C-alpha positions, 0 to 999 in steps of 0.5 A: 490530472497531476503532472508526473515528474520524470527523473530527467526533469526532477530536482536533485532533492527528488532524484535522491528519493528516486535513486533510493526507491530504485536501490531499495526495490532493485529496479530502474522503474519509478511508478506514477505514484512517486512521480505525482508526489514529486510535485511536492518534494517534502511529501515525496520524501516523507511518504517514501520514508514511511512506506520504506520503513513499514513495508521494506524493513524486516519484521514479524509480518512477512512481505506477502502478508504486508501486501495482502493487508495493504490490498485489503485497506486499499479495497476498503478505501476504494483506491484503484491505484493502490489496489493495482500496484499492491496486487502486482507487488503481492503477485511478485511475492507469491500471491496466487489467484486462489489467494486473491479470491480468498482475500477478496472474500475476507475483505467483503465479509469483514466490510459487511460485518463491520457495517452490521456491527456499527449499524446495530451499535453492538457493545463489545463483549468484555472478553474481547477487550484487552 
């Protein structure tokens, strides 16, 4: 198991990222994902910068939809940690049990049809190409 770096045990470089996470998320809580990445400060900094840019910056996709997409990718990749953390974030942004059920059905169906399309090596229809 990876060593989890707590705030009080971290370097100034790591504390700066932790402080930004706290300010951005308006919480004192630093989750285990960030504490694990703090073992390599450049990875912590790069990952936080990217995640913050993609997930916390204003855009055309609303925050709940971003979390739903993140859950879908995490389920497909089999990342238990990401499924749990982004499901909690989606619930905080308004995801209901019904929405979660629909999301799981969509993920399962997409994975099934993707595998069928790949297995059959189905050529893409001309009208679907951009």
